[in-house]
N, C-alpha and C positions, 0 to 999 in steps of 0.2 A: 405313650403307647406305641409299640412297634406295629405299624399298619401294613407292613409288607405282606404278612401271611394272608391278609384278606384279598390280596390281588389274585391269588391262585384260583379260587372258585370263580371269580369274575372272568378271568382269562378262559377258564374251562367253559363257562356258559357262552361267552362270546364266540369261541371257536366251534362249539357244538351247535349253537342255534343259528349261526350265520356262516357264510363263506367269506372269511375275513382275510384280507391281504394288506400288508404294510409294505410300502415301497420307500426305499432309502431311509430306513429306520436309524442307520448309523449317523445321520445328520443331527440327531438329538444329542446335545452335549452330555457327557458322562459326569462332569463336575462343573460347578460355577453357575452364576446367575444367567438366566436366559428367559426371554419372553416368547411363548408359543402363541401364535395368532392363527385362528382357524375360522372357516365358514361354519354356519350353524343351521342344521337341518332338522334335528330331532332332540328330544329330551335324553335320548340314549347316547348322544355325542360325548358327554362328559365321562360316563363310565368307559366308553370305548377309548377315549384319549388317555385315561388314567392307566390303561393297560400297556401303553407304549414304552414305558421305562420302569426299571426296578428301583429308581431313585426314591429315597424316603422323604426327600424334601420337595415333593411335588405339590403345588398349590393351584387350585382352580378357582377362577372368578365366576360365580354363579348368581343368577338372578335371585334376589331376596325372596321373591314369592314362593320359591321352591322349598323354603324352610317349612312351609305349611304342609308339604308332601312328606309325611312322617317317615315312611319306609324308604323313599328315595333319598331323603336327607341322611337317614341312618346308614345306608349303603355308602354314600359318597364320603361321609366323614370317617369311614373305616378303611378307605383306600387312598386317602389324600387329605390335605388341609384345604378347607373352603374359606374363601373370602366372599361373603354374601353382599351383593351390590344392589342397591335400589335403582332400577332402570328408569324410574319415572322422573329422575332428576340427576344432576351432577352430584354423585355421592363421593364427596371429598374424603370422608372417613374411610371408605372402602379403598379408594385410590391410595391413601397414605398407608393403609395396611398392606396392600399389594406391593407398594414401593419398598416398604421395610423388608418384606420377604426377599425381593430382588437384591437389595443391597446386602443382605446376609447370605447371598449365594444360592438362593433357591431357584427352582424353575417354575414359572408362573404361566398359566394358560388363560387366554381371554379370547372371546369371540367379538371382534370389533363391531359387528353389525348390531349387537346389543339385544337381539331377539332372533327367534327362529324364522327362517324363510319358508313360510307355510304354503303359499299359493303356487309359486313357480319353482321353488328350490334354487332359484338363481340368487346370486349375491345381492344383498341390499346395500344401500349407501352406508359406508363405515362411519362410526363415531370416533372422536379424536382421543379417547382415553388411552388407547394402546400406544399411539405415537407419543403422548405425554409421558407415559410410564417408561417407555424405552429411552426417551431423552433424559429424563431425570435420573434414571438408574445407570445409564451408559452401558447397557447390556446388549448382546446380539439378539436378533429376532429370528425365530424359526417359523417359516410359513408352513401351514399344514392345510391340505384340502381333503375333505371327506365327501365321498359319493356313496349313495345307496342306503344310508342310515334312515332316511325318511320313509323307506319302504319296508323296514323290518317288521313292524307290527302287522301290516297287511299280509306280509308273507307268512308270518307265524300263524295267523288265522286260517291260512290255507294249507298249513302243515308243510311249508316250504322254507328252505334256508335262503335268505336274501344275500346276494353278493354285496359286501361292503369293502370299499377300498380307501385306505388312508395313505395319501402321498405326502411325504415330507420333503420340503425344499431345503436348499443350502442356506445356512445361517448368514445373516448380513447385518451391517450396522447402519444406522441412519446418520446423516451429517449432523454436526453440532448445531443446536438451535441458536439463531441469532437473537440479540437483545431487541432489535428494532422491528423485526417482522415476525413476531411470535405467532400471530394468527395465520399469516400466510404460510409459515413453516408448518404449522399443524395441519392445515388443509392439504398442502402439497405432499406431506409425508404420510398422512392418512391414506391418500390415493396410492402412494407407493406401497404401503402395507397391503391394501386391498388388491392391487394389481399383482403383487407377488403371489397372493393366494390364488387369484384368478388364473394366472399363468400355469398353475398346477391342475386346474379343473378342465373337464371337457367343455366345449363351447356352450352347451345347453345349461350349464351351471354358472356361467359368468355374469348373468343378470345385469345389474346397474353398470358394471364396468366392461361389458362386452365390446364396446367400441372406443374404449379409452386409449388415447395415443400411447400412454406408458405401457399398457398391456401389450400393444402391438410391438413395442420396442423389446420388451422382455421375451416375447415369443420369437422374435427375430433373432435375438441373441442366442436363444436355446437352439434354434435351427442351425445357426452358424457354427455352434460348438459341435454339432453332429457331423459337419462336413469335414 
């Protein structure tokens, strides 16, 4: 089924009901496998992210519990392909499914935190699945930072349009995984993935990684590029 036509009404709703802005959208690859990594603030993040590209091979990794949300599931499956992941354990079947999509050249989106940041909207500690996927598939990673989506529902109740910004970072590759230090590699490069997201976020959204040395390095590099 061609799912592209279903994107049009979703895009219309997003731009009608919110003040929606995308920064550096051109960083999203037009072809080839890539892993999108993003922070996670709201159930609406997935529909928002699915509007960022017209590619038909877009795959989103979504918590399996949302399969029980009938209408939400219906909408998602008509604008992209879903990989339903059990967040209560290491879901190897879902990881294999996502890896297969990447190896066949699809673009796959994942929130490495594994759940929404509900209390503070700041980054939670990342899980290692995203680093493992990127290493196994040897694909570039595209960091994405969302701000404002956690306030959409509250704004709509007050008949206001919430400002939502999606900032896309430059794609990058992780170094090759060594055979002898697999766990250390996963820990180090999970921090890399999360800090790359954090560098695109305002300070109040950086949460667990707000004082991470790698984040400061990335922010310093960005300032140096401006000079």
